[in-house]
TORTINU-579226 format. One record per atom (N, C-alpha, C): residue number from 1; y, x, z. Coordinates in steps of 0.05 Angstrom, whole numbers, plus 5000, padded with zeros to 4 digits. Layout:
N
(NUM, (Y, X, Z))
...
//
This chain:
71
(1, (4289, 5457, 6443))
(1, (4310, 5474, 6457))
(1, (4298, 5490, 6475))
(2, (4307, 5515, 6477))
(2, (4292, 5532, 6497))
(2, (4301, 5527, 6522))
(3, (4322, 5514, 6530))
(3, (4335, 5504, 6557))
(3, (4318, 5476, 6567))
(4, (4305, 5463, 6549))
(4, (4294, 5438, 6558))
(4, (4266, 5440, 6546))
(5, (4247, 5437, 6568))
(5, (4216, 5434, 6564))
(5, (4213, 5410, 6546))
(6, (4187, 5411, 6535))
(6, (4183, 5385, 6517))
(6, (4179, 5363, 6535))
(7, (4176, 5361, 6561))
(7, (4177, 5337, 6576))
(7, (4200, 5329, 6585))
(8, (4223, 5342, 6575))
(8, (4250, 5333, 6582))
(8, (4263, 5347, 6609))
(9, (4250, 5363, 6620))
(9, (4257, 5375, 6642))
(9, (4277, 5403, 6636))
(10, (4288, 5410, 6654))
(10, (4299, 5443, 6650))
(10, (4287, 5464, 6657))
(11, (4289, 5482, 6640))
(11, (4275, 5512, 6649))
(11, (4289, 5517, 6673))
(12, (4276, 5538, 6686))
(12, (4289, 5551, 6713))
(12, (4317, 5565, 6704))
(13, (4317, 5575, 6683))
(13, (4343, 5589, 6674))
(13, (4366, 5569, 6671))
(14, (4359, 5550, 6657))
(14, (4377, 5527, 6651))
(14, (4388, 5515, 6676))
(15, (4370, 5514, 6696))
(15, (4380, 5501, 6719))
(15, (4396, 5517, 6734))
(16, (4392, 5545, 6735))
(16, (4408, 5564, 6748))
(16, (4438, 5566, 6729))
(17, (4436, 5567, 6706))
(17, (4459, 5563, 6692))
(17, (4476, 5538, 6697))
(18, (4464, 5517, 6697))
(18, (4480, 5491, 6702))
(18, (4488, 5490, 6732))
(19, (4473, 5502, 6749))
(19, (4485, 5504, 6777))
(19, (4506, 5522, 6783))
(20, (4513, 5545, 6762))
(20, (4531, 5561, 6762))
(20, (4559, 5551, 6751))
(21, (4552, 5528, 6734))
(21, (4575, 5515, 6722))
(21, (4580, 5488, 6736))
(22, (4570, 5485, 6758))
(22, (4578, 5461, 6776))
(22, (4606, 5459, 6779))
(23, (4622, 5483, 6783))
(23, (4650, 5477, 6779))
(23, (4657, 5498, 6754))
(24, (4675, 5495, 6738))
(24, (4682, 5512, 6715))
(24, (4683, 5538, 6720))
(25, (4671, 5555, 6701))
(25, (4664, 5579, 6703))
(25, (4667, 5588, 6674))
(26, (4673, 5619, 6671))
(26, (4670, 5634, 6645))
(26, (4642, 5643, 6638))
(27, (4636, 5650, 6614))
(27, (4605, 5659, 6610))
(27, (4602, 5684, 6629))
(28, (4622, 5699, 6629))
(28, (4618, 5730, 6648))
(28, (4613, 5723, 6674))
(29, (4629, 5702, 6684))
(29, (4621, 5692, 6714))
(29, (4595, 5681, 6717))
(30, (4585, 5665, 6699))
(30, (4559, 5651, 6696))
(30, (4538, 5676, 6699))
(31, (4539, 5695, 6682))
(31, (4518, 5718, 6681))
(31, (4520, 5731, 6706))
(32, (4543, 5736, 6714))
(32, (4540, 5753, 6741))
(32, (4528, 5739, 6765))
(33, (4539, 5711, 6767))
(33, (4527, 5697, 6789))
(33, (4495, 5694, 6783))
(34, (4487, 5689, 6761))
(34, (4456, 5682, 6754))
(34, (4438, 5710, 6749))
(35, (4454, 5735, 6744))
(35, (4437, 5754, 6741))
(35, (4425, 5751, 6709))
(36, (4434, 5737, 6694))
(36, (4419, 5734, 6668))
(36, (4438, 5748, 6649))
(37, (4428, 5759, 6628))
(37, (4444, 5776, 6609))
(37, (4459, 5759, 6594))
(38, (4484, 5766, 6586))
(38, (4511, 5747, 6572))
(38, (4496, 5738, 6549))
(39, (4484, 5750, 6535))
(39, (4473, 5740, 6509))
(39, (4452, 5715, 6512))
(40, (4438, 5716, 6533))
(40, (4423, 5692, 6545))
(40, (4439, 5667, 6552))
(41, (4463, 5674, 6564))
(41, (4481, 5651, 6576))
(41, (4492, 5638, 6552))
(42, (4501, 5658, 6530))
(42, (4514, 5643, 6507))
(42, (4500, 5624, 6492))
(43, (4475, 5633, 6487))
(43, (4456, 5616, 6476))
(43, (4446, 5591, 6487))
(44, (4444, 5596, 6517))
(44, (4438, 5573, 6531))
(44, (4458, 5554, 6534))
(45, (4482, 5565, 6540))
(45, (4506, 5547, 6537))
(45, (4511, 5528, 6514))
(46, (4504, 5543, 6494))
(46, (4510, 5532, 6463))
(46, (4490, 5507, 6464))
(47, (4465, 5509, 6475))
(47, (4445, 5493, 6469))
(47, (4454, 5467, 6488))
(48, (4463, 5475, 6515))
(48, (4470, 5456, 6533))
(48, (4496, 5438, 6523))
(49, (4515, 5451, 6505))
(49, (4537, 5439, 6495))
(49, (4524, 5416, 6476))
(50, (4510, 5422, 6460))
(50, (4495, 5406, 6436))
(50, (4482, 5383, 6450))
(51, (4468, 5390, 6473))
(51, (4456, 5367, 6488))
(51, (4465, 5350, 6504))
(52, (4494, 5355, 6508))
(52, (4512, 5344, 6527))
(52, (4512, 5351, 6560))
(53, (4496, 5369, 6561))
(53, (4496, 5379, 6588))
(53, (4513, 5394, 6603))
(54, (4534, 5406, 6583))
(54, (4558, 5420, 6595))
(54, (4578, 5414, 6573))
(55, (4604, 5423, 6583))
(55, (4628, 5418, 6566))
(55, (4645, 5442, 6567))
(56, (4660, 5447, 6550))
(56, (4681, 5469, 6549))
(56, (4709, 5464, 6552))
(57, (4730, 5474, 6566))
(57, (4750, 5464, 6568))
(57, (4769, 5495, 6574))
(58, (4784, 5503, 6558))
(58, (4801, 5524, 6562))
(58, (4786, 5550, 6570))
(59, (4763, 5554, 6553))
(59, (4746, 5580, 6559))
(59, (4727, 5577, 6585))
(60, (4727, 5558, 6597))
(60, (4712, 5554, 6623))
(60, (4689, 5530, 6612))
(61, (4669, 5536, 6628))
(61, (4648, 5515, 6624))
(61, (4641, 5503, 6650))
(62, (4631, 5478, 6646))
(62, (4621, 5462, 6668))
(62, (4603, 5442, 6657))
(63, (4587, 5432, 6680))
(63, (4563, 5418, 6674))
(63, (4579, 5388, 6676))
(64, (4565, 5371, 6653))
(64, (4574, 5346, 6650))
(64, (4558, 5330, 6674))
(65, (4568, 5304, 6674))
(65, (4551, 5283, 6691))
(65, (4522, 5286, 6688))
(66, (4516, 5280, 6661))
(66, (4485, 5289, 6653))
(66, (4475, 5312, 6664))
(67, (4489, 5334, 6658))
(67, (4478, 5364, 6667))
(67, (4478, 5361, 6696))
(68, (4495, 5351, 6712))
(68, (4488, 5350, 6743))
(68, (4468, 5336, 6749))
(69, (4458, 5312, 6735))
(69, (4437, 5296, 6743))
(69, (4412, 5308, 6737))
(70, (4408, 5327, 6717))
(70, (4386, 5341, 6709))
(70, (4384, 5360, 6732))
(71, (4400, 5372, 6744))
(71, (4398, 5392, 6764))
(71, (4381, 5382, 6784))
//
């Protein structure tokens, strides 16, 4: 995964995204707060959802307990 290094640590952009979703936020809000392009946010969030680091509820994304531990 592009968000997770081979040693299991998060990439700097993944940490920034997870920090941005420490409270529920839309993809657009995450892009604005991190300064990362929206396409990068979408692909990273998709990977984080698959890895159990983030969850989606009513169009907002939030870090899971596992995601918060990784930050």
